[in-house]
C-alpha positions as CSV (number, residue, x, y, z in Angstrom):
1,X,48.4,-41.4,79.5
2,X,45.3,-41.8,81.6
3,X,42.7,-39.0,82.0
4,X,39.9,-38.5,84.6
5,X,36.6,-36.8,84.0
6,X,35.9,-34.1,86.6
7,X,32.1,-34.6,86.3
8,X,31.7,-38.3,86.7
9,X,35.2,-39.2,88.0
10,X,35.6,-42.1,85.5
11,X,39.1,-42.8,84.2
12,X,39.7,-42.8,80.4
13,X,42.7,-44.7,79.2
14,X,43.2,-43.2,75.8
15,X,42.0,-40.0,74.1
16,X,41.5,-40.6,70.4
17,X,39.7,-37.7,68.6
18,X,37.1,-36.8,71.2
19,X,37.2,-33.9,73.7
20,X,34.3,-35.1,75.8
21,X,34.0,-37.9,78.3
22,X,32.5,-40.9,76.5
23,X,30.5,-41.9,79.6
24,X,28.8,-38.6,80.7
25,X,29.7,-36.1,78.0
26,X,31.7,-33.9,80.4
27,X,34.1,-31.5,78.7
28,X,36.7,-31.1,81.5
29,X,39.3,-33.9,81.6
30,X,42.3,-33.9,83.9
31,X,45.6,-35.8,83.3
32,X,46.3,-38.5,85.9
33,X,49.6,-37.8,87.5
34,X,51.6,-40.4,89.6
35,X,52.0,-39.6,93.3
36,X,55.4,-38.1,93.9
37,X,57.0,-38.9,97.3
38,X,58.5,-35.8,98.7
39,X,60.9,-35.6,101.5
40,X,60.2,-32.8,104.0
41,X,62.8,-31.8,106.6
42,X,62.2,-29.5,109.5
43,X,65.1,-27.6,111.0
């Protein structure tokens, strides 16, 4: 599961035992989610 730092925007492939971004020290990390194609219909 990949994570992205909200401060610097770098992607982190694996979280081991750290809670901070290894690049900038930011504490807020978001899970990368795949894009989901949604079908929208208009009536």
